[in-house]
Structure formats: structure tokens, C-alpha cells
C-alpha positions, 0 to 999 in steps of 0.5 A: 072521497079522495083527500089528495090529488091523484094523477092517472095516466092514460097509458096505464089505464086498461080500456073496456067496451061499455054495455050497449057499445060496439067497436068502442074503447072506454078509459075510466079516468075518474070515478068512485072506484078509481079515485074515490070521487063521489059526484062525477064520472069522467072518461075518454071514449073512442068509437071506431068506424062501424061502432056506436053507443046505442041509445040509452037513458040515464034517469038522474045523470047529466052528461057532457061530451067534448069531442077531441077528434073525428066526427060523429052523429049524436041523437038526443030525444030523436034530434040529431046533432053533427059533432066535430072537434071542439064541440061540447054536447050537453045531455040532460037527465032522462034524455034518450041518447046515442052517438056514432062516428061518421066517416073513416076515422074514430070518434074520440071524446071526453064524457062527464057524468054527474051524478055517476051512473047507477 
């Protein structure tokens, strides 16, 4: 675990497209590999129109999405949630979930996960 504060700037972080995602950029802001934190993963995700985060299950991890911009449609255990800026969606451990943008602008949101995905 980190013993001091660590500042990371988004402009210095390389984006990647996570598994089971299309047309997506994800920026890892904090996890064990980047800052040494043991109990959380925190990242910024941007899904462009036509892309999606396919349904997935994280058996032991709680999730929270906080929408910064764009609109999206999230599915959790078969139930649909329309999300927009300033919405926070909690996803319990073991829940099948996915999300995609609605409309012409990218869906940009923060993701917290604890414990980190395995």
C-alpha cells in the first residue's frame, strides 16, 4: 500500500480498451499496479456511440458508476436504467451488468470497484 499521496494526471495516463468493451477508452486512475492501493480500483471510462461494455459479472466486487457526461442505458440483472450526468448507479457483487451510450455523444463515467477485480 502507498505510504504517501500520489497525484496522477489524466493527460499522462494511456487509455486502453478493456476486455468485453467496444469503441471504449478506459483510463486507470488508481489500482494496485498504478498507485499501490489494495482495496479499490478507480477509473474513467468513455464509450463512444456504437460501443458498449458487454454484460459481465464480478463475483466479489461492488461497483459504482458516476456519469460525467452523455447519456446511457445500463442493464443490471435484466433491469434497464437510463443514466445521465450526475447519476450514480450502484451494482452489487455477482450482478450481471452492462452499459452503452444513447445518442450521438460519448458516455463518460467514473467507475469504482471494491475489492479490485480478480
